[in-house]
PyMOL commands that place a pseudoatom at each C-alpha (Angstrom):
pseudoatom trace, name=CA, resn=UNK, resi=1, chain=A, elem=C, hetatm=0, pos=[3.348, -16.453, -11.989]
pseudoatom trace, name=CA, resn=UNK, resi=2, chain=A, elem=C, hetatm=0, pos=[6.316, -14.528, -10.543]
pseudoatom trace, name=CA, resn=UNK, resi=3, chain=A, elem=C, hetatm=0, pos=[4.363, -11.554, -9.746]
pseudoatom trace, name=CA, resn=UNK, resi=4, chain=A, elem=C, hetatm=0, pos=[1.424, -13.146, -8.401]
pseudoatom trace, name=CA, resn=UNK, resi=5, chain=A, elem=C, hetatm=0, pos=[3.625, -15.269, -6.103]
pseudoatom trace, name=CA, resn=UNK, resi=6, chain=A, elem=C, hetatm=0, pos=[5.312, -12.235, -4.895]
pseudoatom trace, name=CA, resn=UNK, resi=7, chain=A, elem=C, hetatm=0, pos=[1.871, -10.741, -3.798]
pseudoatom trace, name=CA, resn=UNK, resi=8, chain=A, elem=C, hetatm=0, pos=[1.634, -14.146, -1.408]
pseudoatom trace, name=CA, resn=UNK, resi=9, chain=A, elem=C, hetatm=0, pos=[4.951, -13.272, 0.504]
pseudoatom trace, name=CA, resn=UNK, resi=10, chain=A, elem=C, hetatm=0, pos=[4.313, -11.273, 3.911]
pseudoatom trace, name=CA, resn=UNK, resi=11, chain=A, elem=C, hetatm=0, pos=[5.545, -7.779, 4.060]
pseudoatom trace, name=CA, resn=UNK, resi=12, chain=A, elem=C, hetatm=0, pos=[8.443, -8.246, 6.706]
pseudoatom trace, name=CA, resn=UNK, resi=13, chain=A, elem=C, hetatm=0, pos=[9.957, -11.213, 4.266]
pseudoatom trace, name=CA, resn=UNK, resi=14, chain=A, elem=C, hetatm=0, pos=[9.158, -9.553, 1.216]
pseudoatom trace, name=CA, resn=UNK, resi=15, chain=A, elem=C, hetatm=0, pos=[11.113, -6.112, 2.456]
pseudoatom trace, name=CA, resn=UNK, resi=16, chain=A, elem=C, hetatm=0, pos=[13.790, -8.254, 3.429]
pseudoatom trace, name=CA, resn=UNK, resi=17, chain=A, elem=C, hetatm=0, pos=[14.586, -9.884, -0.142]
pseudoatom trace, name=CA, resn=UNK, resi=18, chain=A, elem=C, hetatm=0, pos=[15.542, -6.397, -1.511]
pseudoatom trace, name=CA, resn=UNK, resi=19, chain=A, elem=C, hetatm=0, pos=[17.983, -6.080, 1.297]
pseudoatom trace, name=CA, resn=UNK, resi=20, chain=A, elem=C, hetatm=0, pos=[19.828, -9.005, 0.334]
pseudoatom trace, name=CA, resn=UNK, resi=21, chain=A, elem=C, hetatm=0, pos=[21.064, -7.280, -2.968]
pseudoatom trace, name=CA, resn=UNK, resi=22, chain=A, elem=C, hetatm=0, pos=[22.761, -4.181, -1.016]
pseudoatom trace, name=CA, resn=UNK, resi=23, chain=A, elem=C, hetatm=0, pos=[24.203, -7.575, 1.345]
pseudoatom trace, name=CA, resn=UNK, resi=24, chain=A, elem=C, hetatm=0, pos=[25.205, -9.395, -1.842]
pseudoatom trace, name=CA, resn=UNK, resi=25, chain=A, elem=C, hetatm=0, pos=[23.044, -12.106, -2.235]
pseudoatom trace, name=CA, resn=UNK, resi=26, chain=A, elem=C, hetatm=0, pos=[23.103, -14.348, -5.736]
pseudoatom trace, name=CA, resn=UNK, resi=27, chain=A, elem=C, hetatm=0, pos=[20.577, -15.794, -7.876]
pseudoatom trace, name=CA, resn=UNK, resi=28, chain=A, elem=C, hetatm=0, pos=[22.337, -18.887, -9.345]
pseudoatom trace, name=CA, resn=UNK, resi=29, chain=A, elem=C, hetatm=0, pos=[19.678, -20.084, -11.860]
pseudoatom trace, name=CA, resn=UNK, resi=30, chain=A, elem=C, hetatm=0, pos=[19.934, -23.949, -12.736]
pseudoatom trace, name=CA, resn=UNK, resi=31, chain=A, elem=C, hetatm=0, pos=[16.365, -24.609, -14.370]
pseudoatom trace, name=CA, resn=UNK, resi=32, chain=A, elem=C, hetatm=0, pos=[14.568, -22.121, -16.163]
pseudoatom trace, name=CA, resn=UNK, resi=33, chain=A, elem=C, hetatm=0, pos=[11.864, -23.460, -18.572]
pseudoatom trace, name=CA, resn=UNK, resi=34, chain=A, elem=C, hetatm=0, pos=[8.123, -22.497, -19.070]
pseudoatom trace, name=CA, resn=UNK, resi=35, chain=A, elem=C, hetatm=0, pos=[6.471, -22.754, -15.479]
pseudoatom trace, name=CA, resn=UNK, resi=36, chain=A, elem=C, hetatm=0, pos=[9.527, -23.721, -13.763]
pseudoatom trace, name=CA, resn=UNK, resi=37, chain=A, elem=C, hetatm=0, pos=[12.759, -21.936, -12.260]
pseudoatom trace, name=CA, resn=UNK, resi=38, chain=A, elem=C, hetatm=0, pos=[14.982, -23.798, -10.153]
pseudoatom trace, name=CA, resn=UNK, resi=39, chain=A, elem=C, hetatm=0, pos=[18.304, -22.550, -8.672]
pseudoatom trace, name=CA, resn=UNK, resi=40, chain=A, elem=C, hetatm=0, pos=[20.058, -21.439, -4.926]
pseudoatom trace, name=CA, resn=UNK, resi=41, chain=A, elem=C, hetatm=0, pos=[20.056, -18.411, -3.344]
pseudoatom trace, name=CA, resn=UNK, resi=42, chain=A, elem=C, hetatm=0, pos=[23.538, -17.782, -2.094]
pseudoatom trace, name=CA, resn=UNK, resi=43, chain=A, elem=C, hetatm=0, pos=[25.128, -15.159, 0.545]
pseudoatom trace, name=CA, resn=UNK, resi=44, chain=A, elem=C, hetatm=0, pos=[28.238, -15.720, 2.483]
pseudoatom trace, name=CA, resn=UNK, resi=45, chain=A, elem=C, hetatm=0, pos=[28.649, -19.107, 3.197]
pseudoatom trace, name=CA, resn=UNK, resi=46, chain=A, elem=C, hetatm=0, pos=[24.875, -20.137, 3.164]
pseudoatom trace, name=CA, resn=UNK, resi=47, chain=A, elem=C, hetatm=0, pos=[22.890, -21.798, 0.187]
pseudoatom trace, name=CA, resn=UNK, resi=48, chain=A, elem=C, hetatm=0, pos=[18.953, -22.503, -0.228]
pseudoatom trace, name=CA, resn=UNK, resi=49, chain=A, elem=C, hetatm=0, pos=[17.655, -24.076, -2.622]
pseudoatom trace, name=CA, resn=UNK, resi=50, chain=A, elem=C, hetatm=0, pos=[14.582, -22.427, -4.634]
pseudoatom trace, name=CA, resn=UNK, resi=51, chain=A, elem=C, hetatm=0, pos=[12.339, -23.960, -6.747]
pseudoatom trace, name=CA, resn=UNK, resi=52, chain=A, elem=C, hetatm=0, pos=[9.278, -21.967, -8.241]
pseudoatom trace, name=CA, resn=UNK, resi=53, chain=A, elem=C, hetatm=0, pos=[6.540, -23.472, -10.504]
pseudoatom trace, name=CA, resn=UNK, resi=54, chain=A, elem=C, hetatm=0, pos=[3.105, -23.621, -11.947]
pseudoatom trace, name=CA, resn=UNK, resi=55, chain=A, elem=C, hetatm=0, pos=[0.663, -26.442, -11.166]
pseudoatom trace, name=CA, resn=UNK, resi=56, chain=A, elem=C, hetatm=0, pos=[-2.458, -26.179, -13.586]
pseudoatom trace, name=CA, resn=UNK, resi=57, chain=A, elem=C, hetatm=0, pos=[-3.856, -22.615, -12.368]
pseudoatom trace, name=CA, resn=UNK, resi=58, chain=A, elem=C, hetatm=0, pos=[-1.769, -22.558, -9.245]
pseudoatom trace, name=CA, resn=UNK, resi=59, chain=A, elem=C, hetatm=0, pos=[1.864, -21.756, -8.361]
pseudoatom trace, name=CA, resn=UNK, resi=60, chain=A, elem=C, hetatm=0, pos=[3.877, -23.513, -5.842]
pseudoatom trace, name=CA, resn=UNK, resi=61, chain=A, elem=C, hetatm=0, pos=[7.337, -22.529, -4.453]
pseudoatom trace, name=CA, resn=UNK, resi=62, chain=A, elem=C, hetatm=0, pos=[9.784, -24.442, -2.056]
pseudoatom trace, name=CA, resn=UNK, resi=63, chain=A, elem=C, hetatm=0, pos=[12.696, -23.172, -0.462]
pseudoatom trace, name=CA, resn=UNK, resi=64, chain=A, elem=C, hetatm=0, pos=[15.334, -25.413, 1.681]
pseudoatom trace, name=CA, resn=UNK, resi=65, chain=A, elem=C, hetatm=0, pos=[15.188, -22.544, 4.007]
pseudoatom trace, name=CA, resn=UNK, resi=66, chain=A, elem=C, hetatm=0, pos=[13.713, -23.109, 8.160]
pseudoatom trace, name=CA, resn=UNK, resi=67, chain=A, elem=C, hetatm=0, pos=[10.997, -20.490, 7.358]
pseudoatom trace, name=CA, resn=UNK, resi=68, chain=A, elem=C, hetatm=0, pos=[9.821, -22.566, 4.465]
pseudoatom trace, name=CA, resn=UNK, resi=69, chain=A, elem=C, hetatm=0, pos=[10.424, -26.046, 5.775]
pseudoatom trace, name=CA, resn=UNK, resi=70, chain=A, elem=C, hetatm=0, pos=[9.410, -25.556, 9.678]
pseudoatom trace, name=CA, resn=UNK, resi=71, chain=A, elem=C, hetatm=0, pos=[6.822, -22.821, 9.226]
pseudoatom trace, name=CA, resn=UNK, resi=72, chain=A, elem=C, hetatm=0, pos=[5.723, -23.077, 6.155]
pseudoatom trace, name=CA, resn=UNK, resi=73, chain=A, elem=C, hetatm=0, pos=[5.850, -19.967, 4.816]
pseudoatom trace, name=CA, resn=UNK, resi=74, chain=A, elem=C, hetatm=0, pos=[6.910, -18.200, 1.224]
pseudoatom trace, name=CA, resn=UNK, resi=75, chain=A, elem=C, hetatm=0, pos=[10.377, -16.836, 2.691]
pseudoatom trace, name=CA, resn=UNK, resi=76, chain=A, elem=C, hetatm=0, pos=[12.625, -14.214, 1.778]
pseudoatom trace, name=CA, resn=UNK, resi=77, chain=A, elem=C, hetatm=0, pos=[14.747, -16.337, -0.634]
pseudoatom trace, name=CA, resn=UNK, resi=78, chain=A, elem=C, hetatm=0, pos=[11.606, -17.144, -2.664]
pseudoatom trace, name=CA, resn=UNK, resi=79, chain=A, elem=C, hetatm=0, pos=[10.872, -13.515, -2.861]
pseudoatom trace, name=CA, resn=UNK, resi=80, chain=A, elem=C, hetatm=0, pos=[14.783, -12.855, -3.975]
pseudoatom trace, name=CA, resn=UNK, resi=81, chain=A, elem=C, hetatm=0, pos=[14.621, -15.485, -6.593]
pseudoatom trace, name=CA, resn=UNK, resi=82, chain=A, elem=C, hetatm=0, pos=[11.365, -14.298, -8.012]
pseudoatom trace, name=CA, resn=UNK, resi=83, chain=A, elem=C, hetatm=0, pos=[12.566, -10.449, -7.912]
pseudoatom trace, name=CA, resn=UNK, resi=84, chain=A, elem=C, hetatm=0, pos=[15.917, -12.010, -9.956]
pseudoatom trace, name=CA, resn=UNK, resi=85, chain=A, elem=C, hetatm=0, pos=[13.843, -13.872, -12.178]
pseudoatom trace, name=CA, resn=UNK, resi=86, chain=A, elem=C, hetatm=0, pos=[11.750, -10.874, -12.861]
pseudoatom trace, name=CA, resn=UNK, resi=87, chain=A, elem=C, hetatm=0, pos=[14.747, -8.452, -13.786]
pseudoatom trace, name=CA, resn=UNK, resi=88, chain=A, elem=C, hetatm=0, pos=[16.412, -11.052, -15.757]
pseudoatom trace, name=CA, resn=UNK, resi=89, chain=A, elem=C, hetatm=0, pos=[13.102, -11.279, -18.325]
pseudoatom trace, name=CA, resn=UNK, resi=90, chain=A, elem=C, hetatm=0, pos=[12.738, -7.406, -18.262]
pseudoatom trace, name=CA, resn=UNK, resi=91, chain=A, elem=C, hetatm=0, pos=[16.686, -7.318, -19.171]
pseudoatom trace, name=CA, resn=UNK, resi=92, chain=A, elem=C, hetatm=0, pos=[16.340, -9.992, -22.210]
pseudoatom trace, name=CA, resn=UNK, resi=93, chain=A, elem=C, hetatm=0, pos=[13.267, -8.055, -23.549]
pseudoatom trace, name=CA, resn=UNK, resi=94, chain=A, elem=C, hetatm=0, pos=[14.842, -4.670, -23.497]
pseudoatom trace, name=CA, resn=UNK, resi=95, chain=A, elem=C, hetatm=0, pos=[18.294, -6.353, -24.690]
pseudoatom trace, name=CA, resn=UNK, resi=96, chain=A, elem=C, hetatm=0, pos=[17.478, -5.585, -28.458]
pseudoatom trace, name=CA, resn=UNK, resi=97, chain=A, elem=C, hetatm=0, pos=[16.634, -1.936, -27.811]
pseudoatom trace, name=CA, resn=UNK, resi=98, chain=A, elem=C, hetatm=0, pos=[18.998, 0.168, -28.846]
pseudoatom trace, name=CA, resn=UNK, resi=99, chain=A, elem=C, hetatm=0, pos=[19.096, 3.920, -27.130]
pseudoatom trace, name=CA, resn=UNK, resi=100, chain=A, elem=C, hetatm=0, pos=[18.461, 6.520, -29.539]
pseudoatom trace, name=CA, resn=UNK, resi=101, chain=A, elem=C, hetatm=0, pos=[21.650, 8.522, -29.914]
pseudoatom trace, name=CA, resn=UNK, resi=102, chain=A, elem=C, hetatm=0, pos=[21.937, 12.108, -28.219]
pseudoatom trace, name=CA, resn=UNK, resi=103, chain=A, elem=C, hetatm=0, pos=[22.501, 15.323, -30.442]
pseudoatom trace, name=CA, resn=UNK, resi=104, chain=A, elem=C, hetatm=0, pos=[24.428, 18.030, -29.685]
for i in range(1, 104): cmd.bond("trace and resi %d" % i, "trace and resi %d" % (i + 1))
show_as sticks, trace
zoom trace
């Protein structure tokens, strides 16, 4: 769901999402369940609520920022949240794996 959603974010907004990581943006997830992710992207004094979910075979995303509310586009905050969730899932999958010891 998250990877397909990222494919629908235009290049300019998609490119600004990882820049947010360098700028200190944080993803504060409040709800994480099958087919639904909800939380806040926070940077500085700004906080944007992001909801990403599945509806039937499709998916939806909403953000409280002006880009989404007024223009109806998938914004950099949605992309950032989706990337953060993909990273968290990858970390959880690999957390149980032990690195092999290096011999001398």
